[in-house]
Each structure stands twice: as C-alpha cells, then as structure tokens.
Backbone and ligand atoms as CSV (ligand in chain L), in Angstrom:
chain,resi,resn,atom,element,x,y,z
A,1,MET,N,N,168.455,154.868,3.813
A,1,MET,CA,C,167.084,154.856,4.524
A,1,MET,C,C,166.348,155.988,3.790
A,2,LYS,N,N,165.074,155.678,3.424
A,2,LYS,CA,C,164.291,156.746,2.891
A,2,LYS,C,C,163.028,156.966,3.741
A,3,ILE,N,N,163.028,158.050,4.550
A,3,ILE,CA,C,161.961,158.332,5.479
A,3,ILE,C,C,160.978,159.429,4.900
A,4,VAL,N,N,159.794,159.050,4.928
A,4,VAL,CA,C,158.758,160.087,4.316
A,4,VAL,C,C,157.822,160.425,5.576
A,5,LEU,N,N,157.719,161.627,5.876
A,5,LEU,CA,C,156.832,162.048,7.034
A,5,LEU,C,C,155.436,162.458,6.434
A,6,VAL,N,N,154.465,161.837,6.901
A,6,VAL,CA,C,153.023,162.063,6.350
A,6,VAL,C,C,152.236,162.705,7.445
A,7,GLY,N,N,151.287,163.542,7.146
A,7,GLY,CA,C,150.339,164.073,8.211
A,7,GLY,C,C,149.733,165.371,7.665
A,8,TYR,N,N,148.677,165.741,8.444
A,8,TYR,CA,C,147.863,166.910,8.106
A,8,TYR,C,C,148.765,168.220,8.270
A,9,MET,N,N,148.355,169.296,7.491
A,9,MET,CA,C,148.978,170.470,7.654
A,9,MET,C,C,149.092,170.894,9.077
A,10,GLY,N,N,150.179,171.351,9.611
A,10,GLY,CA,C,150.388,171.672,10.984
A,10,GLY,C,C,150.700,170.536,11.934
A,11,SER,N,N,151.005,169.356,11.344
A,11,SER,CA,C,151.203,168.132,12.211
A,11,SER,C,C,152.688,168.108,12.628
A,12,GLY,N,N,153.552,169.071,12.114
A,12,GLY,CA,C,154.840,169.152,12.508
A,12,GLY,C,C,155.921,168.426,11.630
A,13,LYS,N,N,155.497,168.051,10.383
A,13,LYS,CA,C,156.294,167.262,9.492
A,13,LYS,C,C,157.688,168.016,9.328
A,14,SER,N,N,157.632,169.348,8.984
A,14,SER,CA,C,158.912,169.913,8.764
A,14,SER,C,C,159.838,170.166,9.975
A,15,SER,N,N,159.268,170.592,11.097
A,15,SER,CA,C,160.129,170.649,12.230
A,15,SER,C,C,160.658,169.324,12.726
A,16,VAL,N,N,159.934,168.311,12.824
A,16,VAL,CA,C,160.214,167.017,13.221
A,16,VAL,C,C,161.337,166.444,12.120
A,17,GLY,N,N,160.995,166.644,10.845
A,17,GLY,CA,C,161.718,166.106,9.838
A,17,GLY,C,C,163.226,166.705,9.821
A,18,LYS,N,N,163.320,168.013,10.047
A,18,LYS,CA,C,164.734,168.625,10.127
A,18,LYS,C,C,165.434,168.042,11.213
A,19,LYS,N,N,164.861,167.923,12.409
A,19,LYS,CA,C,165.537,167.342,13.535
A,19,LYS,C,C,165.942,165.928,13.473
A,20,LEU,N,N,164.998,165.148,12.800
A,20,LEU,CA,C,165.225,163.775,12.569
A,20,LEU,C,C,166.479,163.526,11.586
A,21,ALA,N,N,166.412,164.343,10.573
A,21,ALA,CA,C,167.507,164.320,9.452
A,21,ALA,C,C,168.781,164.608,10.177
A,22,GLU,N,N,168.760,165.530,11.045
A,22,GLU,CA,C,170.015,165.985,11.755
A,22,GLU,C,C,170.573,164.834,12.553
A,23,LYS,N,N,169.702,164.396,13.255
A,23,LYS,CA,C,170.019,163.165,14.139
A,23,LYS,C,C,170.640,161.967,13.438
A,24,LEU,N,N,169.903,161.679,12.251
A,24,LEU,CA,C,170.356,160.473,11.410
A,24,LEU,C,C,171.559,160.894,10.434
A,25,LYS,N,N,171.795,162.190,10.351
A,25,LYS,CA,C,172.878,162.572,9.531
A,25,LYS,C,C,172.553,162.290,8.048
A,26,ILE,N,N,171.408,162.535,7.769
A,26,ILE,CA,C,171.053,162.345,6.232
A,26,ILE,C,C,170.242,163.730,5.733
A,27,PRO,N,N,170.183,163.987,4.556
A,27,PRO,CA,C,169.581,165.145,4.076
A,27,PRO,C,C,168.034,165.302,4.399
A,28,PHE,N,N,167.596,166.524,4.621
A,28,PHE,CA,C,166.228,166.848,4.878
A,28,PHE,C,C,165.666,167.542,3.551
A,29,MET,N,N,164.433,167.131,3.167
A,29,MET,CA,C,163.887,167.769,2.096
A,29,MET,C,C,162.375,167.979,2.382
A,30,ASP,N,N,161.779,169.075,1.678
A,30,ASP,CA,C,160.514,169.404,1.964
A,30,ASP,C,C,159.648,169.497,0.564
A,31,MET,N,N,158.668,168.784,0.533
A,31,MET,CA,C,157.913,168.690,-0.784
A,31,MET,C,C,157.528,170.138,-1.400
A,32,ASP,N,N,156.942,170.979,-0.479
A,32,ASP,CA,C,156.606,172.220,-0.944
A,32,ASP,C,C,157.756,173.010,-1.469
A,33,THR,N,N,158.925,172.897,-0.800
A,33,THR,CA,C,160.042,173.705,-1.254
A,33,THR,C,C,160.472,173.226,-2.554
A,34,GLU,N,N,160.461,171.816,-2.694
A,34,GLU,CA,C,160.951,171.204,-4.009
A,34,GLU,C,C,160.019,171.698,-5.221
A,35,ILE,N,N,158.688,171.742,-4.833
A,35,ILE,CA,C,157.674,172.243,-5.886
A,35,ILE,C,C,158.028,173.696,-6.184
A,36,GLU,N,N,158.206,174.562,-5.248
A,36,GLU,CA,C,158.485,175.944,-5.492
A,36,GLU,C,C,159.786,176.130,-6.269
A,37,LYS,N,N,160.838,175.284,-6.041
A,37,LYS,CA,C,162.047,175.351,-6.657
A,37,LYS,C,C,161.903,175.080,-8.254
A,38,GLN,N,N,160.991,174.037,-8.432
A,38,GLN,CA,C,160.755,173.506,-9.809
A,38,GLN,C,C,159.817,174.550,-10.636
A,39,GLN,N,N,158.921,175.049,-9.866
A,39,GLN,CA,C,157.878,175.861,-10.606
A,39,GLN,C,C,158.413,177.438,-10.618
A,40,GLY,N,N,159.288,177.830,-9.691
A,40,GLY,CA,C,159.703,179.151,-9.611
A,40,GLY,C,C,158.601,180.155,-9.086
A,41,ILE,N,N,157.568,179.667,-8.440
A,41,ILE,CA,C,156.560,180.408,-7.759
A,41,ILE,C,C,156.112,179.671,-6.439
A,42,SER,N,N,155.593,180.440,-5.573
A,42,SER,CA,C,155.054,179.762,-4.260
A,42,SER,C,C,153.872,178.814,-4.501
A,43,VAL,N,N,153.765,177.946,-3.561
A,43,VAL,CA,C,152.607,176.996,-3.563
A,43,VAL,C,C,151.305,177.686,-3.819
A,44,SER,N,N,151.130,178.880,-3.024
A,44,SER,CA,C,149.868,179.521,-3.127
A,44,SER,C,C,149.757,180.079,-4.503
A,45,GLU,N,N,150.807,180.434,-5.250
A,45,GLU,CA,C,150.731,181.023,-6.567
A,45,GLU,C,C,150.313,179.926,-7.553
A,46,VAL,N,N,150.943,178.657,-7.277
A,46,VAL,CA,C,150.608,177.558,-8.122
A,46,VAL,C,C,149.207,177.125,-8.193
A,47,PHE,N,N,148.494,177.197,-6.828
A,47,PHE,CA,C,147.159,176.967,-6.767
A,47,PHE,C,C,146.358,178.074,-7.422
A,48,ARG,N,N,146.736,179.280,-7.400
A,48,ARG,CA,C,145.916,180.398,-7.809
A,48,ARG,C,C,146.139,180.567,-9.338
A,49,THR,N,N,147.242,180.232,-10.019
A,49,THR,CA,C,147.465,180.455,-11.342
A,49,THR,C,C,147.133,179.126,-12.227
A,50,LYS,N,N,147.513,178.033,-11.525
A,50,LYS,CA,C,147.431,176.796,-12.391
A,50,LYS,C,C,146.398,175.743,-11.849
A,51,GLY,N,N,145.854,175.960,-10.564
A,51,GLY,CA,C,144.905,175.191,-10.161
A,51,GLY,C,C,145.320,173.992,-9.333
A,52,GLU,N,N,144.378,173.426,-8.528
A,52,GLU,CA,C,144.862,172.340,-7.623
A,52,GLU,C,C,145.298,170.982,-8.364
A,53,ILE,N,N,144.496,170.667,-9.479
A,53,ILE,CA,C,144.758,169.435,-10.190
A,53,ILE,C,C,146.106,169.449,-10.617
A,54,TYR,N,N,146.501,170.622,-11.205
A,54,TYR,CA,C,147.910,170.754,-11.683
A,54,TYR,C,C,148.843,170.539,-10.453
A,55,PHE,N,N,148.654,171.117,-9.378
A,55,PHE,CA,C,149.456,171.021,-8.150
A,55,PHE,C,C,149.594,169.437,-7.782
A,56,ARG,N,N,148.477,168.834,-7.795
A,56,ARG,CA,C,148.432,167.399,-7.310
A,56,ARG,C,C,149.232,166.471,-8.363
A,57,THR,N,N,149.209,166.826,-9.607
A,57,THR,CA,C,149.948,166.069,-10.557
A,57,THR,C,C,151.454,166.193,-10.316
A,58,ILE,N,N,151.841,167.475,-10.108
A,58,ILE,CA,C,153.201,167.892,-9.783
A,58,ILE,C,C,153.780,167.220,-8.587
A,59,GLU,N,N,153.040,167.187,-7.514
A,59,GLU,CA,C,153.411,166.664,-6.281
A,59,GLU,C,C,153.696,165.149,-6.433
A,60,ASN,N,N,152.713,164.408,-7.135
A,60,ASN,CA,C,152.933,162.988,-7.356
A,60,ASN,C,C,154.265,162.720,-8.138
A,61,LYS,N,N,154.463,163.546,-9.282
A,61,LYS,CA,C,155.580,163.316,-10.114
A,61,LYS,C,C,156.899,163.690,-9.322
A,62,ILE,N,N,156.928,164.645,-8.474
A,62,ILE,CA,C,158.153,165.014,-7.628
A,62,ILE,C,C,158.450,163.962,-6.730
A,63,LEU,N,N,157.319,163.363,-6.029
A,63,LEU,CA,C,157.530,162.370,-5.063
A,63,LEU,C,C,158.254,161.209,-5.645
A,64,LYS,N,N,157.810,160.795,-6.766
A,64,LYS,CA,C,158.337,159.570,-7.374
A,64,LYS,C,C,159.777,159.792,-7.806
A,65,GLU,N,N,160.021,161.014,-8.310
A,65,GLU,CA,C,161.420,161.323,-8.715
A,65,GLU,C,C,162.315,161.317,-7.549
A,66,LEU,N,N,162.003,161.933,-6.401
A,66,LEU,CA,C,162.830,162.058,-5.251
A,66,LEU,C,C,163.091,160.606,-4.763
A,67,ILE,N,N,161.978,159.823,-4.612
A,67,ILE,CA,C,162.182,158.399,-4.039
A,67,ILE,C,C,163.055,157.568,-5.037
A,68,SER,N,N,162.833,157.729,-6.316
A,68,SER,CA,C,163.647,156.800,-7.135
A,68,SER,C,C,165.126,157.246,-7.413
A,69,GLN,N,N,165.289,158.602,-7.170
A,69,GLN,CA,C,166.610,159.074,-7.577
A,69,GLN,C,C,167.504,159.246,-6.447
A,70,LEU,N,N,167.013,159.390,-5.186
A,70,LEU,CA,C,167.913,159.539,-4.064
A,70,LEU,C,C,168.000,158.403,-3.132
A,71,GLU,N,N,169.125,158.182,-2.536
A,71,GLU,CA,C,169.424,157.003,-1.687
A,71,GLU,C,C,169.039,157.116,-0.205
A,72,LYS,N,N,169.146,158.299,0.356
A,72,LYS,CA,C,168.700,158.471,1.731
A,72,LYS,C,C,168.361,159.891,2.071
A,73,PHE,N,N,167.301,159.981,2.743
A,73,PHE,CA,C,166.757,161.372,3.066
A,73,PHE,C,C,165.603,161.221,4.122
A,74,VAL,N,N,165.285,162.381,4.663
A,74,VAL,CA,C,163.960,162.511,5.430
A,74,VAL,C,C,163.198,163.550,4.454
A,75,LEU,N,N,162.026,163.161,4.081
A,75,LEU,CA,C,161.201,163.977,3.227
A,75,LEU,C,C,159.903,164.295,3.861
A,76,ALA,N,N,159.580,165.633,4.107
A,76,ALA,CA,C,158.251,166.012,4.567
A,76,ALA,C,C,157.456,166.288,3.436
A,77,ILE,N,N,156.338,165.451,3.192
A,77,ILE,CA,C,155.610,165.692,2.083
A,77,ILE,C,C,154.364,166.650,2.503
A,78,GLY,N,N,153.616,167.101,1.608
A,78,GLY,CA,C,152.428,167.951,1.825
A,78,GLY,C,C,151.350,167.138,2.473
A,79,GLY,N,N,150.460,167.858,3.181
A,79,GLY,CA,C,149.302,167.160,3.762
A,79,GLY,C,C,148.498,166.469,2.833
A,80,GLY,N,N,148.423,166.873,1.671
A,80,GLY,CA,C,147.522,166.128,0.683
A,80,GLY,C,C,148.282,165.227,-0.309
A,81,THR,N,N,149.652,165.175,-0.339
A,81,THR,CA,C,150.323,164.434,-1.220
A,81,THR,C,C,149.956,162.852,-1.198
A,82,PRO,N,N,149.772,162.283,0.010
A,82,PRO,CA,C,149.465,160.836,0.001
A,82,PRO,C,C,148.008,160.434,-0.300
A,83,CYS,N,N,147.152,161.578,-0.581
A,83,CYS,CA,C,145.806,161.343,-0.698
A,83,CYS,C,C,145.333,161.548,-2.163
A,84,TYR,N,N,146.222,161.666,-3.099
A,84,TYR,CA,C,145.900,161.780,-4.490
A,84,TYR,C,C,146.644,160.851,-5.343
A,85,ALA,N,N,146.190,160.461,-6.449
A,85,ALA,CA,C,146.630,159.504,-7.527
A,85,ALA,C,C,147.206,158.324,-6.736
A,86,ASP,N,N,148.427,157.706,-7.089
A,86,ASP,CA,C,148.751,156.470,-6.480
A,86,ASP,C,C,150.012,156.740,-5.488
A,87,SER,N,N,150.080,157.836,-4.900
A,87,SER,CA,C,151.206,158.156,-3.958
A,87,SER,C,C,151.375,157.297,-2.922
A,88,MET,N,N,150.331,156.922,-2.248
A,88,MET,CA,C,150.434,156.124,-0.972
A,88,MET,C,C,150.786,154.787,-1.372
A,89,ALA,N,N,150.077,154.206,-2.450
A,89,ALA,CA,C,150.375,152.883,-2.975
A,89,ALA,C,C,151.835,152.804,-3.465
A,90,TYR,N,N,152.240,153.828,-4.071
A,90,TYR,CA,C,153.682,153.767,-4.643
A,90,TYR,C,C,154.644,153.748,-3.450
A,91,MET,N,N,154.448,154.391,-2.375
A,91,MET,CA,C,155.429,154.410,-1.190
A,91,MET,C,C,155.239,153.096,-0.487
A,92,ALA,N,N,154.053,152.541,-0.434
A,92,ALA,CA,C,153.855,151.277,0.342
A,92,ALA,C,C,154.557,150.153,-0.395
A,93,SER,N,N,154.670,150.318,-1.807
A,93,SER,CA,C,155.268,149.140,-2.572
A,93,SER,C,C,156.884,149.254,-2.496
A,94,LYS,N,N,157.403,150.291,-1.953
A,94,LYS,CA,C,158.850,150.388,-1.914
A,94,LYS,C,C,159.392,149.961,-0.509
A,95,GLU,N,N,160.127,148.773,-0.486
A,95,GLU,CA,C,160.620,148.300,0.823
A,95,GLU,C,C,161.440,149.256,1.547
A,96,ASP,N,N,162.292,150.062,0.791
A,96,ASP,CA,C,163.266,150.901,1.514
A,96,ASP,C,C,162.607,152.258,1.893
A,97,VAL,N,N,161.266,152.437,1.703
A,97,VAL,CA,C,160.614,153.735,2.077
A,97,VAL,C,C,159.902,153.513,3.344
A,98,LYS,N,N,160.153,154.272,4.449
A,98,LYS,CA,C,159.530,154.110,5.631
A,98,LYS,C,C,158.614,155.349,5.798
A,99,THR,N,N,157.340,155.094,5.745
A,99,THR,CA,C,156.334,156.187,5.792
A,99,THR,C,C,155.943,156.332,7.329
A,100,ILE,N,N,156.048,157.654,7.908
A,100,ILE,CA,C,155.692,157.839,9.282
A,100,ILE,C,C,154.638,158.801,9.339
A,101,TYR,N,N,153.518,158.374,9.903
A,101,TYR,CA,C,152.266,159.297,10.005
A,101,TYR,C,C,152.546,160.000,11.431
A,102,LEU,N,N,152.551,161.400,11.358
A,102,LEU,CA,C,152.575,162.150,12.591
A,102,LEU,C,C,151.134,162.507,12.818
A,103,LYS,N,N,150.627,161.780,13.881
A,103,LYS,CA,C,149.244,161.918,14.195
A,103,LYS,C,C,148.986,162.917,15.255
A,104,THR,N,N,148.176,164.001,14.880
A,104,THR,CA,C,147.984,165.149,15.703
A,104,THR,C,C,146.408,165.435,15.884
A,105,SER,N,N,146.101,165.719,17.061
A,105,SER,CA,C,144.564,165.946,17.405
A,105,SER,C,C,144.022,167.027,16.703
A,106,LEU,N,N,142.589,167.154,16.494
A,106,LEU,CA,C,141.965,168.173,15.931
A,106,LEU,C,C,142.179,169.531,16.644
A,107,SER,N,N,142.298,169.514,18.018
A,107,SER,CA,C,142.343,170.714,18.716
A,107,SER,C,C,143.807,171.212,18.569
A,108,THR,N,N,144.741,170.419,18.561
A,108,THR,CA,C,146.193,170.833,18.232
A,108,THR,C,C,146.270,171.429,16.931
A,109,LEU,N,N,145.719,170.824,15.936
A,109,LEU,CA,C,145.859,171.200,14.558
A,109,LEU,C,C,145.215,172.665,14.423
A,110,THR,N,N,144.001,172.793,15.003
A,110,THR,CA,C,143.227,174.045,14.928
A,110,THR,C,C,144.040,175.038,15.457
A,111,SER,N,N,144.650,174.849,16.750
A,111,SER,CA,C,145.288,176.019,17.358
A,111,SER,C,C,146.527,176.312,16.514
A,112,ARG,N,N,147.347,175.357,16.049
A,112,ARG,CA,C,148.580,175.611,15.308
A,112,ARG,C,C,148.220,176.331,14.004
A,113,LEU,N,N,147.121,175.992,13.324
A,113,LEU,CA,C,146.821,176.460,12.006
A,113,LEU,C,C,146.171,177.761,12.047
A,114,LEU,N,N,145.612,178.198,13.137
A,114,LEU,CA,C,144.860,179.476,13.142
A,114,LEU,C,C,145.649,180.681,12.819
A,115,ASN,N,N,146.888,180.618,13.168
A,115,ASN,CA,C,147.809,181.774,12.897
A,115,ASN,C,C,148.610,181.610,11.510
A,116,GLU,N,N,148.351,180.456,10.940
A,116,GLU,CA,C,149.263,180.110,9.787
A,116,GLU,C,C,148.369,179.878,8.480
A,117,LYS,N,N,147.088,180.051,8.714
A,117,LYS,CA,C,146.214,179.512,7.591
A,117,LYS,C,C,146.313,180.283,6.407
A,118,ASP,N,N,146.784,181.582,6.533
A,118,ASP,CA,C,146.801,182.432,5.268
A,118,ASP,C,C,147.965,181.901,4.273
A,119,LYS,N,N,148.931,181.168,4.848
A,119,LYS,CA,C,149.853,180.622,3.921
A,119,LYS,C,C,149.406,179.343,3.211
A,120,ARG,N,N,148.249,178.862,3.604
A,120,ARG,CA,C,147.781,177.629,3.053
A,120,ARG,C,C,146.490,177.912,2.168
A,121,PRO,N,N,146.629,177.725,0.877
A,121,PRO,CA,C,145.511,177.918,-0.056
A,121,PRO,C,C,144.306,177.231,0.281
A,122,LEU,N,N,144.404,176.057,0.874
A,122,LEU,CA,C,143.121,175.372,1.219
A,122,LEU,C,C,142.315,175.951,2.456
A,123,LEU,N,N,143.086,176.631,3.186
A,123,LEU,CA,C,142.527,176.997,4.616
A,123,LEU,C,C,142.307,178.621,4.588
A,124,ALA,N,N,142.951,179.438,3.710
A,124,ALA,CA,C,142.898,180.779,3.731
A,124,ALA,C,C,141.514,181.499,3.800
A,125,HIS,N,N,140.623,180.813,3.137
A,125,HIS,CA,C,139.182,181.379,3.144
A,125,HIS,C,C,138.387,181.326,4.424
A,126,LEU,N,N,138.922,180.401,5.376
A,126,LEU,CA,C,138.214,180.205,6.668
A,126,LEU,C,C,138.387,181.405,7.584
A,127,LYS,N,N,137.141,181.816,7.989
A,127,LYS,CA,C,137.180,183.155,8.746
A,127,LYS,C,C,137.362,182.979,10.335
A,128,THR,N,N,136.748,182.085,10.832
A,128,THR,CA,C,136.771,181.935,12.367
A,128,THR,C,C,137.335,180.648,12.808
A,129,GLU,N,N,137.731,180.584,14.038
A,129,GLU,CA,C,138.404,179.381,14.627
A,129,GLU,C,C,137.391,178.230,14.507
A,130,GLU,N,N,136.033,178.540,14.661
A,130,GLU,CA,C,135.094,177.478,14.532
A,130,GLU,C,C,135.022,176.922,13.175
A,131,ASP,N,N,135.046,177.894,12.071
A,131,ASP,CA,C,135.092,177.359,10.733
A,131,ASP,C,C,136.221,176.522,10.406
A,132,LEU,N,N,137.376,177.026,10.956
A,132,LEU,CA,C,138.669,176.234,10.783
A,132,LEU,C,C,138.483,174.836,11.345
A,133,ASN,N,N,138.097,174.820,12.610
A,133,ASN,CA,C,137.907,173.511,13.276
A,133,ASN,C,C,136.944,172.476,12.574
A,134,ASP,N,N,135.946,173.040,12.153
A,134,ASP,CA,C,134.991,172.250,11.398
A,134,ASP,C,C,135.511,171.708,10.170
A,135,PHE,N,N,136.212,172.602,9.394
A,135,PHE,CA,C,136.701,172.204,8.134
A,135,PHE,C,C,137.851,171.061,8.441
A,136,ILE,N,N,138.802,171.292,9.277
A,136,ILE,CA,C,139.822,170.298,9.547
A,136,ILE,C,C,139.166,168.943,10.091
A,137,ARG,N,N,138.164,169.000,10.875
A,137,ARG,CA,C,137.612,167.833,11.398
A,137,ARG,C,C,137.111,166.923,10.102
A,138,LYS,N,N,136.289,167.507,9.179
A,138,LYS,CA,C,135.819,166.816,8.085
A,138,LYS,C,C,136.931,166.277,7.079
A,139,HIS,N,N,137.941,167.281,6.868
A,139,HIS,CA,C,139.066,166.893,5.996
A,139,HIS,C,C,139.940,165.775,6.656
A,140,LEU,N,N,140.202,165.926,7.787
A,140,LEU,CA,C,141.009,164.774,8.503
A,140,LEU,C,C,140.388,163.519,8.513
A,141,PHE,N,N,139.138,163.557,8.621
A,141,PHE,CA,C,138.227,162.303,8.441
A,141,PHE,C,C,138.518,161.594,7.161
A,142,GLU,N,N,138.391,162.367,6.084
A,142,GLU,CA,C,138.667,161.843,4.811
A,142,GLU,C,C,140.091,161.408,4.556
A,143,ARG,N,N,141.005,162.205,5.058
A,143,ARG,CA,C,142.414,161.863,4.781
A,143,ARG,C,C,143.022,160.767,5.623
A,144,ALA,N,N,142.502,160.536,6.789
A,144,ALA,CA,C,143.048,159.526,7.675
A,144,ALA,C,C,142.968,158.264,7.090
A,145,TYR,N,N,142.146,157.894,6.113
A,145,TYR,CA,C,142.235,156.708,5.480
A,145,TYR,C,C,143.721,156.385,4.729
A,146,TYR,N,N,144.173,157.434,4.138
A,146,TYR,CA,C,145.446,157.448,3.607
A,146,TYR,C,C,146.605,157.558,4.616
A,147,TYR,N,N,146.519,158.340,5.527
A,147,TYR,CA,C,147.523,158.529,6.570
A,147,TYR,C,C,147.768,157.299,7.326
A,148,ASN,N,N,146.724,156.597,7.532
A,148,ASN,CA,C,146.897,155.387,8.419
A,148,ASN,C,C,147.410,154.193,7.717
A,149,GLN,N,N,147.786,154.433,6.380
A,149,GLN,CA,C,148.350,153.312,5.644
A,149,GLN,C,C,149.904,153.416,5.892
A,150,SER,N,N,150.277,154.356,6.644
A,150,SER,CA,C,151.862,154.568,6.881
A,150,SER,C,C,152.324,153.367,7.687
A,151,LYS,N,N,153.578,153.122,7.471
A,151,LYS,CA,C,154.271,151.967,8.180
A,151,LYS,C,C,154.386,152.122,9.692
A,152,ILE,N,N,154.628,153.513,10.062
A,152,ILE,CA,C,154.702,153.773,11.401
A,152,ILE,C,C,153.811,154.997,11.842
A,153,VAL,N,N,153.207,154.865,12.999
A,153,VAL,CA,C,152.389,156.028,13.378
A,153,VAL,C,C,152.876,156.536,14.731
A,154,ILE,N,N,153.011,157.901,14.789
A,154,ILE,CA,C,153.573,158.448,15.982
A,154,ILE,C,C,152.742,159.714,16.385
A,155,GLU,N,N,152.262,159.704,17.575
A,155,GLU,CA,C,151.471,160.808,18.058
A,155,GLU,C,C,152.358,162.084,18.187
A,156,ASN,N,N,151.903,163.168,17.804
A,156,ASN,CA,C,152.635,164.441,17.878
A,156,ASN,C,C,151.779,165.576,18.215
A,157,ASN,N,N,151.541,165.745,19.610
A,157,ASN,CA,C,150.691,166.853,20.111
A,157,ASN,C,C,151.565,167.874,20.846
A,158,SER,N,N,151.553,167.753,22.164
A,158,SER,CA,C,152.396,168.694,22.855
A,158,SER,C,C,153.651,168.161,23.365
A,159,GLU,N,N,154.176,166.986,22.746
A,159,GLU,CA,C,155.381,166.424,23.092
A,159,GLU,C,C,156.523,167.403,22.701
A,160,ALA,N,N,157.556,167.295,23.476
A,160,ALA,CA,C,158.823,168.109,23.005
A,160,ALA,C,C,159.366,167.544,21.671
A,161,LEU,N,N,159.855,168.342,20.820
A,161,LEU,CA,C,160.374,167.862,19.577
A,161,LEU,C,C,161.353,166.688,19.697
A,162,ASP,N,N,162.392,166.869,20.628
A,162,ASP,CA,C,163.347,165.825,20.942
A,162,ASP,C,C,162.773,164.543,21.250
A,163,ASP,N,N,161.651,164.570,22.075
A,163,ASP,CA,C,160.895,163.293,22.463
A,163,ASP,C,C,160.300,162.661,21.283
A,164,THR,N,N,159.707,163.456,20.443
A,164,THR,CA,C,159.084,162.892,19.172
A,164,THR,C,C,160.133,162.177,18.307
A,165,VAL,N,N,161.240,162.802,18.107
A,165,VAL,CA,C,162.281,162.270,17.365
A,165,VAL,C,C,162.797,161.046,17.904
A,166,GLU,N,N,163.006,161.052,19.316
A,166,GLU,CA,C,163.469,159.704,19.934
A,166,GLU,C,C,162.529,158.581,19.710
A,167,ARG,N,N,161.159,158.942,19.805
A,167,ARG,CA,C,160.248,157.905,19.542
A,167,ARG,C,C,160.232,157.285,18.079
A,168,ILE,N,N,160.564,158.310,17.188
A,168,ILE,CA,C,160.575,157.745,15.788
A,168,ILE,C,C,161.835,156.856,15.682
A,169,VAL,N,N,162.894,157.333,16.181
A,169,VAL,CA,C,164.198,156.647,15.988
A,169,VAL,C,C,164.014,155.186,16.618
A,170,SER,N,N,163.374,155.134,17.859
A,170,SER,CA,C,163.141,153.843,18.410
A,170,SER,C,C,162.255,152.771,17.672
A,171,LYS,N,N,161.494,153.334,16.768
A,171,LYS,CA,C,160.717,152.492,15.993
A,171,LYS,C,C,161.359,152.237,14.576
A,172,LEU,N,N,162.310,152.896,14.287
A,172,LEU,CA,C,162.951,152.676,12.946
A,172,LEU,C,C,164.023,151.522,12.937
A,173,PHE,N,N,164.623,151.517,14.222
A,173,PHE,CA,C,165.756,150.519,14.254
A,173,PHE,C,C,165.420,149.365,15.216
L,1,LIG,C1,C,148.309,170.910,1.507
L,1,LIG,C2,C,149.363,171.026,2.310
L,1,LIG,C3,C,150.403,171.958,2.226
L,1,LIG,C4,C,150.666,172.293,0.731
L,1,LIG,C5,C,149.369,172.776,0.143
L,1,LIG,C6,C,148.341,171.676,0.114
L,1,LIG,C7,C,147.215,169.988,1.641
L,1,LIG,O1,O,151.667,171.391,2.775
L,1,LIG,O2,O,151.263,171.163,0.098
L,1,LIG,O3,O,148.981,173.979,0.689
L,1,LIG,O4,O,146.519,169.602,0.665
L,1,LIG,O5,O,147.012,169.518,2.727
L,1,LIG,P1,P,151.880,171.253,4.373
L,1,LIG,O6,O,151.255,170.045,4.807
L,1,LIG,O7,O,153.298,171.256,4.407
L,1,LIG,O8,O,151.311,172.502,5.061
C-alpha cells in the first residue's frame, strides 16, 4: 500500500503520517526530509540559493522516484507538491497510490502556522497574523483544486491524532 498525505502547510501531514505508518507497520517518509537528504541543505536554503522553480522540479522528480521504487509507505508530501507539474495526475493514474487530503480550516492553519512560519520560505515574510490569514486564504483557494483530486478527504482540525488516524484507516479498508 502506497499512501500519500496531501494538504496545506500545517495540516498535520507529518504527525498524522508518522502515527498512521506506525499503526499500519509500514515505513514513514517525509518529502522535505528526502529533498534535504538529496540536496544536503535545508528546504529554506534550496529556495534561497537555487530558487522555487528548481525546488518544484526536484520535488516532482523525488515523488516519482519514491512511488515507482518503493512497495509500501506513508509519504507526507509538501503543501505545494501536488500543485505543480504533473504530480497530482501522476498519483491519480497509479492504482496502488491512495492520496489522502487532510482538510484543515483557515483559522486552524493560521493559528498553527503563526509560530512556525519562519521555517517556511513561502510564509516567512508575512508580518502579522492578519497578513498570514489573508495569504493562506488566497493560497488555499488556488491549491484546493489540486488537493480535492485526492482519493480520500479527511477533516483534520481539533480532532485528536488517534481519532484522525482511525478515520483514515476506516476509509482505507
Ligand atoms: C511548501 C510546503 C513545505 C515545503 C516548502 C514549500 C508549500 O512543506 O515543501 O516550504 O509550497 O506549501 P510542508 O507542507 O511540509 O510544510
């Protein structure tokens, strides 16, 4: 089983993904970590020194490598991964890939990302909570088109981690 968690930054892909992989007893992988391993620098450094287009090309390439080379995993991809090149169409075309959209409200994303935005190159420049909220609202509107092409949609706001994982498992089998 190849499970790919899709969703905006701060939607809980990594924490839900780790717990889900533990429960299913299959490996967990994180796209940003894979990129950092291959590039030898942080995601922020890749954006700063090589630019966003380079980053988007690399994430599309790594996504395809992981999906075609590995048998079973839970993979948390970046918030932008499904929205560039043919990433979403590629995943949709693979029968053994289950894409799961972790759908999170604007207010939850804003409060989660407020303390973490400095780690995210696309958000680091936003000064106030209002700026952040406004940015996410517009960005999410554009990206929802891709996220909603996922095979399964799961709400992930204030639910306990175990509950979210249980709801995913019940839709998988
Ligand atoms: C991005 C999301 C980040 C990371 C990069 C760009 C995006 O991953 O890939 O900062 O475009 O939404 P997370 O969704 O894991 O934060």
